[in-house]
C-alpha positions as CSV (number, residue, x, y, z in Angstrom):
1,M,99.6,106.9,87.3
2,N,98.4,103.5,87.8
3,D,95.0,104.7,89.1
4,H,94.7,106.8,86.0
5,L,95.2,103.7,83.8
6,K,92.6,101.7,85.8
7,T,90.1,104.5,85.5
8,E,90.7,104.8,81.8
9,R,90.4,101.0,81.3
10,A,87.1,101.0,83.4
11,L,85.8,103.8,81.2
12,K,86.6,102.0,78.1
13,N,85.0,98.8,79.3
14,N,81.9,100.8,80.4
15,L,81.7,102.5,77.0
16,R,81.9,99.1,75.3
17,S,79.3,97.7,77.5
18,L,76.9,100.6,76.9
19,Y,77.4,100.4,73.2
20,T,76.8,96.6,73.1
21,V,73.6,97.0,75.1
22,I,72.2,99.7,72.8
23,I,73.0,97.7,69.7
24,A,71.6,94.5,71.4
25,L,68.2,96.3,72.1
26,C,67.7,96.8,68.5
27,D,65.9,94.4,66.2
28,A,67.5,93.1,63.1
29,E,65.9,95.7,60.8
30,V,67.0,98.6,62.9
31,K,70.6,97.1,63.3
32,N,70.9,96.7,59.5
33,Q,69.8,100.3,59.0
34,V,72.3,101.5,61.6
35,K,75.1,99.5,60.1
36,G,74.3,100.9,56.7
37,L,74.7,104.4,57.8
38,P,77.9,106.2,56.3
39,N,79.5,107.0,59.7
40,Y,78.7,103.6,61.4
41,K,82.4,102.3,61.1
42,E,83.7,105.5,62.7
43,W,81.1,105.4,65.5
44,D,81.7,101.7,66.1
45,K,85.5,102.2,66.3
46,K,85.0,105.1,68.8
47,L,82.2,103.2,70.7
48,D,80.1,106.5,70.1
49,S,77.0,105.6,71.9
50,M,75.3,109.1,71.7
51,S,75.7,109.1,67.8
52,I,74.3,105.5,67.6
53,L,71.3,106.6,69.8
54,K,70.6,109.7,67.8
55,E,70.4,107.7,64.6
56,I,68.3,104.9,66.2
57,K,65.9,107.6,67.4
58,K,65.6,108.9,63.8
59,I,65.1,105.4,62.4
60,V,62.5,104.3,64.9
61,G,60.7,107.7,65.2
62,S,60.5,108.0,61.4
63,N,58.0,105.2,61.3
64,N,55.3,106.7,63.5
65,Q,52.7,103.8,62.7
66,H,55.1,101.5,64.4
67,A,56.0,103.7,67.4
68,K,54.2,101.8,70.2
69,Y,55.5,98.5,68.8
70,N,59.0,99.8,68.7
71,K,58.9,100.9,72.1
72,A,57.4,97.7,73.4
73,R,60.1,95.7,71.6
74,V,62.8,97.8,73.2
75,L,61.4,97.2,76.6
76,M,61.1,93.4,75.9
77,N,64.7,93.2,74.8
78,L,65.8,95.1,77.9
79,M,63.8,92.7,80.2
80,D,65.5,89.8,78.4
81,I,68.9,91.3,79.0
82,R,68.3,91.9,82.7
83,H,66.8,88.3,82.9
84,V,69.8,86.8,81.3
85,R,72.2,88.9,83.5
86,K,70.3,88.0,86.7
87,F,70.6,84.4,86.2
88,T,74.1,84.1,84.8
């Protein structure tokens, strides 16, 4: 039983970390659009990364003229997170 609780706690922590990284990779405009969605509070409470990712893809993909910029921005944010994690 104790192993089950440890596994469940680890899963919850991993889901929280994934959710946090996904949100952190968004720029302020995308974050505001995601937080303005009707189901955001439910996804946030459940740490529903897949639903958040689907909506981010819709938001970012709907603006094709900025697709290259958006992809570059996500990569830059990811490198920043890796850099901070490496040196902390």
